[in-house]
C-alpha positions as a printed NumPy array, in Angstrom:
array([[ 34.703, -30.226,  17.566],
       [ 33.133, -26.763,  18.459],
       [ 35.014, -23.65 ,  20.824],
       [ 32.584, -21.174,  22.706],
       [ 34.358, -18.056,  23.857],
       [ 33.586, -17.391,  27.419],
       [ 36.662, -14.504,  28.213],
       [ 37.493, -11.446,  26.43 ],
       [ 39.493,  -8.22 ,  26.712],
       [ 40.093,  -5.509,  24.427],
       [ 43.367,  -3.681,  24.301],
       [ 44.239,  -0.825,  22.651],
       [ 47.038,  -1.634,  20.87 ],
       [ 48.199,  -5.543,  19.307],
       [ 50.934,  -5.178,  22.219],
       [ 49.42 ,  -4.664,  24.339],
       [ 46.843,  -7.707,  23.508],
       [ 50.579,  -9.718,  23.677],
       [ 51.92 ,  -8.915,  26.174],
       [ 49.098,  -9.949,  28.018],
       [ 48.168, -13.168,  26.347],
       [ 52.522, -13.641,  26.304],
       [ 51.505, -12.295,  30.847],
       [ 48.757, -15.034,  30.806],
       [ 50.898, -18.027,  29.337],
       [ 53.507, -17.365,  32.377],
       [ 53.352, -19.572,  35.57 ],
       [ 52.012, -16.787,  37.229],
       [ 50.066, -15.074,  34.807],
       [ 48.386, -18.724,  34.307],
       [ 47.549, -18.386,  38.311],
       [ 44.957, -15.391,  36.966],
       [ 43.867, -16.783,  34.217],
       [ 42.806, -19.729,  35.989],
       [ 40.944, -16.905,  38.945],
       [ 39.334, -15.23 ,  36.383],
       [ 37.619, -18.661,  34.707],
       [ 36.602, -19.796,  38.014],
       [ 34.624, -16.304,  38.285],
       [ 32.914, -17.001,  35.355]])
C-alpha cells in the first residue's frame, strides 16, 4: 500500500497547522476539504 500527497498547506507555526487540521476534521471543515479535493 502506498500513499500519494495531493494537497499541502504551509503555516508559520505548528499551532496554526494544528488548528487548521482540527478544523478540517470537523463537520464544517470536511465540506471545505471535499471542495478542495474536487478542485484538484
